[in-house]
C-alpha positions, 0 to 999 in steps of 0.5 A: 144598814147592818142591823147586828153591827148597829145594835152591837155598837149601841150596846157597846156605847151603853156599856161605856155609859154604865162604866163611866157612871160607876167611874163617876160615883167612885170618883175615878178618872179616865183610865185605860179600862175606860179607854179600851172599850171606847177604842173598840167602839171607834173602830166599830164606828169606822166599820159602820162608816165603811159599810154605810158608804158602800151600801149607799153607793150600791143600794142607796135608793132615795137616801139623802146622801149628805145627810147620811154621810154627815151622821156617819162622820159625826158619829166618828167624831164623838169618841175622840172628842170625848177622849180629848175632853175627858183626858183634858179635864182631870175631874169627875166632869171629865169622866162624866163626858163618857156617859153623855157620849155613851148615851148620844151614840145610840140615839144617832145610830137610831136616827141613822137607821131611820134616815136609811129606812126612809130611803129604802 
């Protein structure tokens, strides 16, 4: 895996979690200032998927392909699901979903790196 991409995505995800925390404290709803970094994160996760699949095909070694691709696809689904939930729930709880997803993405990225390292 590409470590710079992984660390950048993890940092962006934690930034979204911090921003969402500020939103919850101030009782603000999800708006474009929260959706913009989330959209950027989604584009980065899509790039991670493409890079991951290419690396798996070219230099996969003993990596469990189903598990690896499952994590890549799962990562890609978190941001849209969070956006759908946050925009559908017009309260602080809807905005708090971004905190959870902002903390889950780095853990899944770490797990993805562990899966890759185990097979390489």
